[in-house]
py3Dmol code that shows the C-alpha trace and the ligand (Angstrom):
import py3Dmol

protein = """\
ATOM      1  CA  MET A   1      -9.501   5.664 -17.531  1.00  0.00           C
ATOM      2  CA  LYS A   2     -10.286   2.315 -15.958  1.00  0.00           C
ATOM      3  CA  GLY A   3      -8.900   1.062 -12.819  1.00  0.00           C
ATOM      4  CA  LEU A   4      -8.404   2.500  -9.282  1.00  0.00           C
ATOM      5  CA  PHE A   5      -6.049   5.559  -8.980  1.00  0.00           C
ATOM      6  CA  ASN A   6      -7.165   7.432  -5.781  1.00  0.00           C
ATOM      7  CA  LEU A   7     -10.580   7.423  -3.709  1.00  0.00           C
ATOM      8  CA  ARG A   8     -11.322  11.102  -3.904  1.00  0.00           C
ATOM      9  CA  GLU A   9     -13.961  10.596  -6.586  1.00  0.00           C
ATOM     10  CA  ILE A  10     -15.488   7.459  -5.563  1.00  0.00           C
ATOM     11  CA  PRO A  11     -18.622   7.898  -3.715  1.00  0.00           C
ATOM     12  CA  ILE A  12     -19.124   6.304  -0.122  1.00  0.00           C
ATOM     13  CA  VAL A  13     -21.468   3.677  -1.447  1.00  0.00           C
ATOM     14  CA  LYS A  14     -19.087   2.353  -3.644  1.00  0.00           C
ATOM     15  CA  ILE A  15     -16.483   2.212  -0.802  1.00  0.00           C
ATOM     16  CA  ASN A  16     -18.955   0.419   1.304  1.00  0.00           C
ATOM     17  CA  GLU A  17     -19.535  -2.080  -1.537  1.00  0.00           C
ATOM     18  CA  ILE A  18     -15.617  -2.718  -1.925  1.00  0.00           C
ATOM     19  CA  VAL A  19     -15.232  -3.306   1.662  1.00  0.00           C
ATOM     20  CA  SER A  20     -18.413  -5.723   1.777  1.00  0.00           C
ATOM     21  CA  GLU A  21     -16.916  -7.611  -1.213  1.00  0.00           C
ATOM     22  CA  ALA A  22     -13.644  -7.966   0.423  1.00  0.00           C
ATOM     23  CA  LEU A  23     -15.223  -9.397   3.497  1.00  0.00           C
ATOM     24  CA  SER A  24     -17.278 -11.826   1.279  1.00  0.00           C
ATOM     25  CA  PHE A  25     -14.177 -13.146  -0.381  1.00  0.00           C
ATOM     26  CA  LYS A  26     -12.577 -13.361   3.293  1.00  0.00           C
ATOM     27  CA  LYS A  27     -15.664 -15.430   4.543  1.00  0.00           C
ATOM     28  CA  GLY A  28     -15.312 -17.761   1.518  1.00  0.00           C
ATOM     29  CA  GLU A  29     -19.095 -16.519   0.581  1.00  0.00           C
ATOM     30  CA  LYS A  30     -17.806 -15.635  -3.023  1.00  0.00           C
ATOM     31  CA  SER A  31     -15.293 -17.141  -5.408  1.00  0.00           C
ATOM     32  CA  VAL A  32     -14.602 -15.852  -8.914  1.00  0.00           C
ATOM     33  CA  SER A  33     -12.253 -17.482 -11.526  1.00  0.00           C
ATOM     34  CA  TYR A  34     -10.637 -15.505 -14.477  1.00  0.00           C
ATOM     35  CA  LEU A  35      -8.590 -18.449 -16.002  1.00  0.00           C
ATOM     36  CA  ASP A  36      -7.961 -16.587 -19.328  1.00  0.00           C
ATOM     37  CA  LYS A  37      -6.794 -13.431 -17.842  1.00  0.00           C
ATOM     38  CA  LYS A  38      -3.081 -12.118 -17.124  1.00  0.00           C
ATOM     39  CA  MET A  39      -2.081  -9.098 -15.260  1.00  0.00           C
ATOM     40  CA  ALA A  40       1.380  -7.305 -14.885  1.00  0.00           C
ATOM     41  CA  THR A  41       2.927  -5.594 -11.772  1.00  0.00           C
ATOM     42  CA  LEU A  42       5.447  -2.670 -12.402  1.00  0.00           C
ATOM     43  CA  PHE A  43       6.996  -1.690  -9.098  1.00  0.00           C
ATOM     44  CA  PHE A  44       9.347   1.524  -9.517  1.00  0.00           C
ATOM     45  CA  GLU A  45       9.690   1.700  -5.730  1.00  0.00           C
ATOM     46  CA  ASN A  46      10.400  -1.284  -3.157  1.00  0.00           C
ATOM     47  CA  SER A  47       7.445  -3.172  -1.998  1.00  0.00           C
ATOM     48  CA  THR A  48       6.611  -6.331   0.014  1.00  0.00           C
ATOM     49  CA  ARG A  49       3.006  -6.296   1.086  1.00  0.00           C
ATOM     50  CA  THR A  50       1.232  -4.279  -1.770  1.00  0.00           C
ATOM     51  CA  HIS A  51       3.299  -6.293  -4.554  1.00  0.00           C
ATOM     52  CA  TYR A  52       2.793  -9.774  -3.125  1.00  0.00           C
ATOM     53  CA  SER A  53      -0.524  -9.462  -1.931  1.00  0.00           C
ATOM     54  CA  PHE A  54      -1.700  -8.186  -5.139  1.00  0.00           C
ATOM     55  CA  ILE A  55      -0.075 -11.263  -6.678  1.00  0.00           C
ATOM     56  CA  ALA A  56      -1.711 -13.483  -4.188  1.00  0.00           C
ATOM     57  CA  ALA A  57      -5.233 -11.614  -5.010  1.00  0.00           C
ATOM     58  CA  MET A  58      -4.584 -12.438  -8.752  1.00  0.00           C
ATOM     59  CA  LEU A  59      -3.636 -16.037  -7.971  1.00  0.00           C
ATOM     60  CA  ASN A  60      -6.824 -16.543  -5.927  1.00  0.00           C
ATOM     61  CA  LEU A  61      -8.813 -15.184  -8.839  1.00  0.00           C
ATOM     62  CA  ASN A  62      -7.008 -17.537 -10.960  1.00  0.00           C
ATOM     63  CA  ILE A  63      -5.390 -14.563 -12.863  1.00  0.00           C
ATOM     64  CA  THR A  64      -1.900 -15.092 -14.033  1.00  0.00           C
ATOM     65  CA  PRO A  65       0.465 -12.628 -12.576  1.00  0.00           C
ATOM     66  CA  VAL A  66       3.588 -11.267 -14.425  1.00  0.00           C
ATOM     67  CA  GLN A  67       6.229  -9.617 -12.443  1.00  0.00           C
ATOM     68  CA  VAL A  68       8.008  -6.914 -14.573  1.00  0.00           C
ATOM     69  CA  ASN A  69      11.561  -6.732 -14.044  1.00  0.00           C
ATOM     70  CA  LEU A  70      12.082  -3.053 -14.438  1.00  0.00           C
ATOM     71  CA  GLU A  71      15.832  -3.481 -14.521  1.00  0.00           C
ATOM     72  CA  GLY A  72      15.411  -5.661 -17.761  1.00  0.00           C
ATOM     73  CA  SER A  73      12.642  -3.215 -19.537  1.00  0.00           C
ATOM     74  CA  SER A  74      13.197  -0.805 -22.292  1.00  0.00           C
ATOM     75  CA  MET A  75      12.428   2.059 -19.743  1.00  0.00           C
ATOM     76  CA  LYS A  76      16.341   1.776 -19.382  1.00  0.00           C
ATOM     77  CA  LYS A  77      16.536   2.696 -22.978  1.00  0.00           C
ATOM     78  CA  GLY A  78      14.517   5.818 -22.457  1.00  0.00           C
ATOM     79  CA  GLU A  79      10.965   4.515 -23.167  1.00  0.00           C
ATOM     80  CA  SER A  80       8.444   6.492 -21.428  1.00  0.00           C
ATOM     81  CA  LEU A  81       6.003   5.204 -18.575  1.00  0.00           C
ATOM     82  CA  TYR A  82       2.981   5.743 -21.237  1.00  0.00           C
ATOM     83  CA  ASP A  83       4.720   3.748 -23.956  1.00  0.00           C
ATOM     84  CA  THR A  84       5.755   0.952 -21.514  1.00  0.00           C
ATOM     85  CA  ILE A  85       2.185   0.515 -20.287  1.00  0.00           C
ATOM     86  CA  LYS A  86       0.777   0.813 -23.566  1.00  0.00           C
ATOM     87  CA  MET A  87       2.922  -2.174 -24.597  1.00  0.00           C
ATOM     88  CA  PHE A  88       1.094  -4.288 -21.859  1.00  0.00           C
ATOM     89  CA  GLU A  89      -2.298  -3.177 -23.354  1.00  0.00           C
ATOM     90  CA  CYS A  90      -1.277  -4.076 -27.008  1.00  0.00           C
ATOM     91  CA  ALA A  91       0.061  -7.511 -25.789  1.00  0.00           C
ATOM     92  CA  GLY A  92      -3.312  -8.387 -24.356  1.00  0.00           C
ATOM     93  CA  TYR A  93      -2.696  -7.892 -20.663  1.00  0.00           C
ATOM     94  CA  ASP A  94      -5.954  -7.320 -18.610  1.00  0.00           C
ATOM     95  CA  GLY A  95      -4.524  -4.929 -16.343  1.00  0.00           C
ATOM     96  CA  VAL A  96      -1.399  -3.623 -14.568  1.00  0.00           C
ATOM     97  CA  VAL A  97      -0.555  -2.658 -11.027  1.00  0.00           C
ATOM     98  CA  VAL A  98       1.842   0.289 -10.882  1.00  0.00           C
ATOM     99  CA  ARG A  99       3.750   1.934  -7.861  1.00  0.00           C
ATOM    100  CA  HIS A 100       5.779   4.938  -8.716  1.00  0.00           C
ATOM    101  CA  THR A 101       7.674   7.554  -6.784  1.00  0.00           C
ATOM    102  CA  LYS A 102       5.989  10.458  -8.884  1.00  0.00           C
ATOM    103  CA  ASP A 103       2.709  11.974  -7.460  1.00  0.00           C
ATOM    104  CA  ASN A 104      -0.161  11.354  -9.924  1.00  0.00           C
ATOM    105  CA  TYR A 105       1.981   9.587 -12.352  1.00  0.00           C
ATOM    106  CA  TYR A 106      -1.131   8.110 -13.807  1.00  0.00           C
ATOM    107  CA  SER A 107      -2.100  11.655 -15.128  1.00  0.00           C
ATOM    108  CA  GLU A 108       0.251  11.022 -18.219  1.00  0.00           C
ATOM    109  CA  LEU A 109      -1.539   7.738 -18.877  1.00  0.00           C
ATOM    110  CA  THR A 110      -4.801   8.883 -20.359  1.00  0.00           C
ATOM    111  CA  GLY A 111      -4.969   7.113 -23.651  1.00  0.00           C
ATOM    112  CA  ILE A 112      -4.402   3.770 -21.968  1.00  0.00           C
ATOM    113  CA  ASN A 113      -7.540   1.446 -22.174  1.00  0.00           C
ATOM    114  CA  MET A 114      -6.536  -1.309 -19.958  1.00  0.00           C
ATOM    115  CA  PRO A 115      -7.314  -1.197 -16.318  1.00  0.00           C
ATOM    116  CA  ILE A 116      -4.570   0.451 -14.088  1.00  0.00           C
ATOM    117  CA  PHE A 117      -4.292  -0.424 -10.394  1.00  0.00           C
ATOM    118  CA  ASN A 118      -2.392   2.226  -8.473  1.00  0.00           C
ATOM    119  CA  GLY A 119       0.006   0.619  -6.046  1.00  0.00           C
ATOM    120  CA  GLY A 120       1.095   3.857  -4.471  1.00  0.00           C
ATOM    121  CA  ASP A 121       2.091   7.363  -6.146  1.00  0.00           C
ATOM    122  CA  GLY A 122       4.622   9.384  -4.306  1.00  0.00           C
ATOM    123  CA  ILE A 123       3.313  11.155  -1.250  1.00  0.00           C
ATOM    124  CA  SER A 124      -0.319  11.337  -2.527  1.00  0.00           C
ATOM    125  CA  ASP A 125      -2.357   8.125  -2.413  1.00  0.00           C
ATOM    126  CA  HIS A 126      -2.272   4.299  -1.920  1.00  0.00           C
ATOM    127  CA  PRO A 127      -5.760   3.428  -2.384  1.00  0.00           C
ATOM    128  CA  THR A 128      -5.660  -0.338  -1.953  1.00  0.00           C
ATOM    129  CA  GLN A 129      -3.775   0.345   1.520  1.00  0.00           C
ATOM    130  CA  THR A 130      -6.652   2.732   2.462  1.00  0.00           C
ATOM    131  CA  LEU A 131      -9.299   0.294   1.505  1.00  0.00           C
ATOM    132  CA  LEU A 132      -7.678  -2.547   3.473  1.00  0.00           C
ATOM    133  CA  ASP A 133      -7.509  -0.279   6.313  1.00  0.00           C
ATOM    134  CA  LEU A 134     -11.085   0.582   5.996  1.00  0.00           C
ATOM    135  CA  THR A 135     -11.907  -3.212   5.511  1.00  0.00           C
ATOM    136  CA  THR A 136     -10.043  -4.090   8.861  1.00  0.00           C
ATOM    137  CA  ILE A 137     -11.629  -1.216  10.486  1.00  0.00           C
ATOM    138  CA  TYR A 138     -15.206  -2.278   9.403  1.00  0.00           C
ATOM    139  CA  GLU A 139     -14.404  -5.762  10.396  1.00  0.00           C
ATOM    140  CA  GLU A 140     -13.552  -4.672  13.994  1.00  0.00           C
ATOM    141  CA  PHE A 141     -16.276  -2.114  14.736  1.00  0.00           C
ATOM    142  CA  GLY A 142     -18.876  -2.792  12.102  1.00  0.00           C
ATOM    143  CA  TYR A 143     -19.295   0.891  11.362  1.00  0.00           C
ATOM    144  CA  PHE A 144     -17.099   4.017  10.495  1.00  0.00           C
ATOM    145  CA  LYS A 145     -19.028   6.980  11.724  1.00  0.00           C
ATOM    146  CA  GLY A 146     -17.755   8.799  14.773  1.00  0.00           C
ATOM    147  CA  LEU A 147     -14.703   6.404  15.255  1.00  0.00           C
ATOM    148  CA  LYS A 148     -11.630   8.373  16.465  1.00  0.00           C
ATOM    149  CA  ILE A 149      -8.446   7.598  14.793  1.00  0.00           C
ATOM    150  CA  CYS A 150      -5.246   9.227  15.431  1.00  0.00           C
ATOM    151  CA  ILE A 151      -2.359   8.842  12.840  1.00  0.00           C
ATOM    152  CA  ILE A 152       0.933   8.976  14.346  1.00  0.00           C
ATOM    153  CA  GLY A 153       4.390   9.541  12.761  1.00  0.00           C
ATOM    154  CA  ASP A 154       5.611  10.898   9.612  1.00  0.00           C
ATOM    155  CA  ILE A 155       2.439  12.412   8.218  1.00  0.00           C
ATOM    156  CA  SER A 156       3.853  14.768   5.740  1.00  0.00           C
ATOM    157  CA  HIS A 157       5.747  12.028   3.704  1.00  0.00           C
ATOM    158  CA  SER A 158       3.138   9.485   3.877  1.00  0.00           C
ATOM    159  CA  ARG A 159       0.666   8.661   0.891  1.00  0.00           C
ATOM    160  CA  VAL A 160      -1.088   6.397   3.493  1.00  0.00           C
ATOM    161  CA  ALA A 161      -1.862   9.202   5.897  1.00  0.00           C
ATOM    162  CA  HIS A 162      -3.039  11.431   3.077  1.00  0.00           C
ATOM    163  CA  GLY A 163      -5.239   9.015   1.514  1.00  0.00           C
ATOM    164  CA  ASP A 164      -6.662   7.308   4.629  1.00  0.00           C
ATOM    165  CA  ALA A 165      -7.399  10.997   6.320  1.00  0.00           C
ATOM    166  CA  GLU A 166      -9.342  12.199   3.121  1.00  0.00           C
ATOM    167  CA  ILE A 167     -11.881   8.973   2.920  1.00  0.00           C
ATOM    168  CA  MET A 168     -11.958   8.695   6.698  1.00  0.00           C
ATOM    169  CA  LYS A 169     -13.212  12.219   7.002  1.00  0.00           C
ATOM    170  CA  ARG A 170     -15.864  11.657   4.332  1.00  0.00           C
ATOM    171  CA  LEU A 171     -16.939   8.517   6.242  1.00  0.00           C
ATOM    172  CA  GLY A 172     -17.562  10.741   9.441  1.00  0.00           C
ATOM    173  CA  MET A 173     -14.658   9.503  11.225  1.00  0.00           C
ATOM    174  CA  LYS A 174     -12.766  11.946  13.471  1.00  0.00           C
ATOM    175  CA  VAL A 175      -9.264  12.074  12.381  1.00  0.00           C
ATOM    176  CA  SER A 176      -6.204  13.659  14.217  1.00  0.00           C
ATOM    177  CA  ILE A 177      -2.677  13.309  13.629  1.00  0.00           C
ATOM    178  CA  CYS A 178       0.339  13.278  15.941  1.00  0.00           C
ATOM    179  CA  GLY A 179       4.210  13.465  15.361  1.00  0.00           C
ATOM    180  CA  PRO A 180       7.319  15.703  15.352  1.00  0.00           C
ATOM    181  CA  GLN A 181       6.477  19.233  14.430  1.00  0.00           C
ATOM    182  CA  GLU A 182       8.764  18.783  11.217  1.00  0.00           C
ATOM    183  CA  PHE A 183       6.469  15.939  10.018  1.00  0.00           C
ATOM    184  CA  LEU A 184       3.128  17.467  10.758  1.00  0.00           C
ATOM    185  CA  ASP A 185       0.903  19.147   7.839  1.00  0.00           C
ATOM    186  CA  ASP A 186      -2.635  20.252   7.578  1.00  0.00           C
ATOM    187  CA  THR A 187      -4.057  16.673   7.044  1.00  0.00           C
ATOM    188  CA  ALA A 188      -6.017  16.857  10.394  1.00  0.00           C
ATOM    189  CA  PRO A 189      -5.765  18.723  13.667  1.00  0.00           C
ATOM    190  CA  SER A 190      -2.932  17.326  15.926  1.00  0.00           C
ATOM    191  CA  MET A 191      -2.789  16.027  19.430  1.00  0.00           C
ATOM    192  CA  SER A 192       0.046  14.654  21.730  1.00  0.00           C
ATOM    193  CA  PRO A 193       0.758  10.927  21.748  1.00  0.00           C
ATOM    194  CA  ASP A 194      -0.625  10.719  25.401  1.00  0.00           C
ATOM    195  CA  GLU A 195      -3.817  12.310  24.252  1.00  0.00           C
ATOM    196  CA  ALA A 196      -4.078  10.102  21.374  1.00  0.00           C
ATOM    197  CA  VAL A 197      -3.843   6.880  23.361  1.00  0.00           C
ATOM    198  CA  LYS A 198      -6.530   8.071  25.762  1.00  0.00           C
ATOM    199  CA  GLU A 199      -8.837   9.421  23.146  1.00  0.00           C
ATOM    200  CA  SER A 200      -8.660   7.179  20.119  1.00  0.00           C
ATOM    201  CA  ASP A 201     -10.446   4.103  19.047  1.00  0.00           C
ATOM    202  CA  ILE A 202      -7.717   3.486  16.485  1.00  0.00           C
ATOM    203  CA  ILE A 203      -4.148   4.355  16.715  1.00  0.00           C
ATOM    204  CA  MET A 204      -2.339   4.067  13.394  1.00  0.00           C
ATOM    205  CA  LEU A 205       1.314   4.309  13.396  1.00  0.00           C
ATOM    206  CA  LEU A 206       3.525   5.219  10.654  1.00  0.00           C
ATOM    207  CA  ARG A 207       7.234   4.413   9.754  1.00  0.00           C
ATOM    208  CA  VAL A 208       9.667   7.415   9.688  1.00  0.00           C
ATOM    209  CA  GLN A 209      10.133   7.509   5.799  1.00  0.00           C
ATOM    210  CA  PHE A 210      13.773   8.367   5.633  1.00  0.00           C
ATOM    211  CA  GLU A 211      14.041   7.691   1.843  1.00  0.00           C
ATOM    212  CA  ARG A 212      11.756  10.974   1.281  1.00  0.00           C
ATOM    213  CA  HIS A 213      13.393  13.223   3.523  1.00  0.00           C
ATOM    214  CA  GLU A 214      15.844  16.127   2.216  1.00  0.00           C
ATOM    215  CA  LYS A 215      17.343  16.595   5.748  1.00  0.00           C
ATOM    216  CA  ASN A 216      17.992  14.715   8.838  1.00  0.00           C
ATOM    217  CA  MET A 217      15.344  14.049  11.234  1.00  0.00           C
ATOM    218  CA  GLY A 218      15.902  16.266  14.323  1.00  0.00           C
ATOM    219  CA  LEU A 219      15.453  13.352  16.780  1.00  0.00           C
ATOM    220  CA  SER A 220      17.437  10.258  17.248  1.00  0.00           C
ATOM    221  CA  LEU A 221      15.623   6.940  16.839  1.00  0.00           C
ATOM    222  CA  THR A 222      15.536   6.440  20.665  1.00  0.00           C
ATOM    223  CA  GLU A 223      14.305   9.911  21.306  1.00  0.00           C
ATOM    224  CA  TYR A 224      11.666   9.346  18.528  1.00  0.00           C
ATOM    225  CA  HIS A 225      10.544   6.087  20.273  1.00  0.00           C
ATOM    226  CA  GLN A 226      10.307   8.012  23.728  1.00  0.00           C
ATOM    227  CA  LYS A 227       8.477  10.852  22.420  1.00  0.00           C
ATOM    228  CA  PHE A 228       6.187   9.497  19.761  1.00  0.00           C
ATOM    229  CA  GLY A 229       6.682   5.791  19.913  1.00  0.00           C
ATOM    230  CA  LEU A 230       3.917   3.401  20.822  1.00  0.00           C
ATOM    231  CA  THR A 231       5.750   2.173  23.965  1.00  0.00           C
ATOM    232  CA  LYS A 232       4.384  -0.672  26.132  1.00  0.00           C
ATOM    233  CA  SER A 233       3.341   1.904  28.627  1.00  0.00           C
ATOM    234  CA  ARG A 234       1.410   4.095  26.202  1.00  0.00           C
ATOM    235  CA  ALA A 235      -0.255   0.822  24.591  1.00  0.00           C
ATOM    236  CA  LEU A 236      -1.493   0.008  28.199  1.00  0.00           C
ATOM    237  CA  LYS A 237      -3.196   3.323  28.278  1.00  0.00           C
ATOM    238  CA  MET A 238      -5.429   2.722  25.399  1.00  0.00           C
ATOM    239  CA  ASN A 239      -8.929   2.413  25.576  1.00  0.00           C
ATOM    240  CA  GLU A 240     -10.720  -0.988  26.104  1.00  0.00           C
ATOM    241  CA  GLY A 241     -11.698  -2.120  22.561  1.00  0.00           C
ATOM    242  CA  ALA A 242      -9.284   0.353  20.855  1.00  0.00           C
ATOM    243  CA  ILE A 243      -6.987  -1.100  18.228  1.00  0.00           C
ATOM    244  CA  ILE A 244      -3.590  -0.725  16.694  1.00  0.00           C
ATOM    245  CA  MET A 245      -2.935  -0.377  13.094  1.00  0.00           C
ATOM    246  CA  HIS A 246       0.283  -0.011  10.850  1.00  0.00           C
ATOM    247  CA  PRO A 247       0.498  -0.087   7.149  1.00  0.00           C
ATOM    248  CA  ALA A 248       4.136  -1.801   7.492  1.00  0.00           C
ATOM    249  CA  PRO A 249       7.011  -2.038   7.061  1.00  0.00           C
ATOM    250  CA  LEU A 250       7.437  -1.731  10.775  1.00  0.00           C
ATOM    251  CA  ASN A 251      10.609  -0.458  12.349  1.00  0.00           C
ATOM    252  CA  ARG A 252      10.319  -2.166  15.835  1.00  0.00           C
ATOM    253  CA  GLY A 253      11.660  -0.171  18.512  1.00  0.00           C
ATOM    254  CA  VAL A 254      11.224   3.285  16.728  1.00  0.00           C
ATOM    255  CA  GLU A 255       7.471   3.786  16.002  1.00  0.00           C
ATOM    256  CA  ILE A 256       6.288   0.700  17.947  1.00  0.00           C
ATOM    257  CA  ALA A 257       7.828  -1.475  20.576  1.00  0.00           C
ATOM    258  CA  ASN A 258       8.722  -4.834  19.775  1.00  0.00           C
ATOM    259  CA  GLU A 259       6.352  -6.234  22.546  1.00  0.00           C
ATOM    260  CA  VAL A 260       3.456  -4.354  21.260  1.00  0.00           C
ATOM    261  CA  VAL A 261       3.525  -5.392  17.603  1.00  0.00           C
ATOM    262  CA  GLU A 262       1.410  -8.729  18.432  1.00  0.00           C
ATOM    263  CA  CYS A 263      -0.261  -7.697  21.355  1.00  0.00           C
ATOM    264  CA  LYS A 264      -4.080  -8.292  21.696  1.00  0.00           C
ATOM    265  CA  LYS A 265      -4.963  -4.760  20.364  1.00  0.00           C
ATOM    266  CA  SER A 266      -2.750  -5.155  17.350  1.00  0.00           C
ATOM    267  CA  ARG A 267      -4.520  -5.486  13.994  1.00  0.00           C
ATOM    268  CA  ILE A 268      -1.311  -5.257  12.019  1.00  0.00           C
ATOM    269  CA  PHE A 269      -1.001  -8.624  10.650  1.00  0.00           C
ATOM    270  CA  ALA A 270      -4.659  -8.935  10.067  1.00  0.00           C
ATOM    271  CA  GLN A 271      -4.463  -5.746   7.754  1.00  0.00           C
ATOM    272  CA  MET A 272      -1.974  -7.855   5.699  1.00  0.00           C
ATOM    273  CA  THR A 273      -4.443 -10.634   5.329  1.00  0.00           C
ATOM    274  CA  ASN A 274      -7.298  -8.247   4.542  1.00  0.00           C
ATOM    275  CA  GLY A 275      -5.116  -6.666   2.022  1.00  0.00           C
ATOM    276  CA  VAL A 276      -5.383  -9.671  -0.204  1.00  0.00           C
ATOM    277  CA  PHE A 277      -9.065 -10.007  -0.034  1.00  0.00           C
ATOM    278  CA  THR A 278      -9.311  -6.254  -0.639  1.00  0.00           C
ATOM    279  CA  ARG A 279      -7.276  -6.207  -3.504  1.00  0.00           C
ATOM    280  CA  MET A 280      -9.406  -9.369  -4.786  1.00  0.00           C
ATOM    281  CA  ALA A 281     -12.397  -7.187  -4.326  1.00  0.00           C
ATOM    282  CA  VAL A 282     -10.876  -4.302  -6.233  1.00  0.00           C
ATOM    283  CA  ILE A 283      -9.663  -6.372  -8.980  1.00  0.00           C
ATOM    284  CA  TYR A 284     -12.980  -8.216  -9.499  1.00  0.00           C
ATOM    285  CA  MET A 285     -15.239  -4.984  -9.352  1.00  0.00           C
ATOM    286  CA  VAL A 286     -12.932  -2.992 -12.005  1.00  0.00           C
ATOM    287  CA  LEU A 287     -12.965  -6.278 -14.302  1.00  0.00           C
ATOM    288  CA  GLU A 288     -16.823  -6.349 -13.875  1.00  0.00           C
ATOM    289  CA  GLY A 289     -17.260  -2.756 -14.686  1.00  0.00           C
ATOM    290  CA  MET A 290     -18.570  -2.053 -10.924  1.00  0.00           C
ATOM    291  CA  LEU A 291     -15.816   0.387 -10.210  1.00  0.00           C
TER     292      LEU A 291
END
"""
ligand_1 = """\
9
LIG
N 3.712 0.448 2.656
C 3.331 1.909 2.821
C 3.555 2.463 1.487
O 3.821 2.182 0.608
C 3.818 2.568 4.210
C 5.457 2.686 4.109
O 6.235 2.361 3.241
O 5.631 3.144 5.105
O 3.346 3.943 1.529
"""
view = py3Dmol.view(width=600, height=400)
view.addModel(protein, "pdb")
view.setStyle({"model": 0}, {"cartoon": {"style": "trace"}})
view.addModel(ligand_1, "xyz")
view.setStyle({"model": 1}, {"stick": {}})
view.zoomTo()
view.show()
């Protein structure tokens, strides 16, 4: 299948190439135009950043974006995901971006010849988020090997934590996790929030993903903020040169204090900007057969 599904089988040289193409687009060193192409976006789960930065990336590449209104699609009449996506291929679309609640939804799509870009599947992967995180880290530090990152929050329900940790370990970064016991899994060794802020080059915060929970969280939001949030006082204990990241959406006052969101160490909004250039790089490399 053509496109981008997860990063597990993508060699490190290619990952570095995507980051470097993204930064070339960002610096204006590269411009590409696909005036005759059109791509569709199918989001079966809510999205602001991924959806609209994919659209911005398409517009920057002169690709015509088409946002599919799933409420008005024939899936409501029982059509399968495969048949729905096959229709876009038959109608001459040059690619689709799909976000789905189901892990590995794309395993049902073998037989589709048009590129598919995974905009996030269940709790498994969110490859363009992971790549934009890498672009942001590389832009900041200029290397990956040896950097220490601690991902703090609802790890077990997070496709960002799972996808990021896998490739970061392959890149030689030291990954650890932190959060309430009920949200920890075997993604990486865990540490306390106070150790995390002292030891890390990167603190990555995650939202508590209530929509994926089967039972209520054991802590109130205020307790969560005190115990695991990046409070102002914890942020002040971070190393010089260390940065704060978050895939967003943010819950200010829960996983991150309002005053910390735009502090000097925060790269949260830079991640959103880099998301557009990273998605441009991914679309370009897939359309050119480089990925
Ligand atoms: N936007 C990210 C995702 O789609 C993170 C989140 O929703 O918390 O997984």
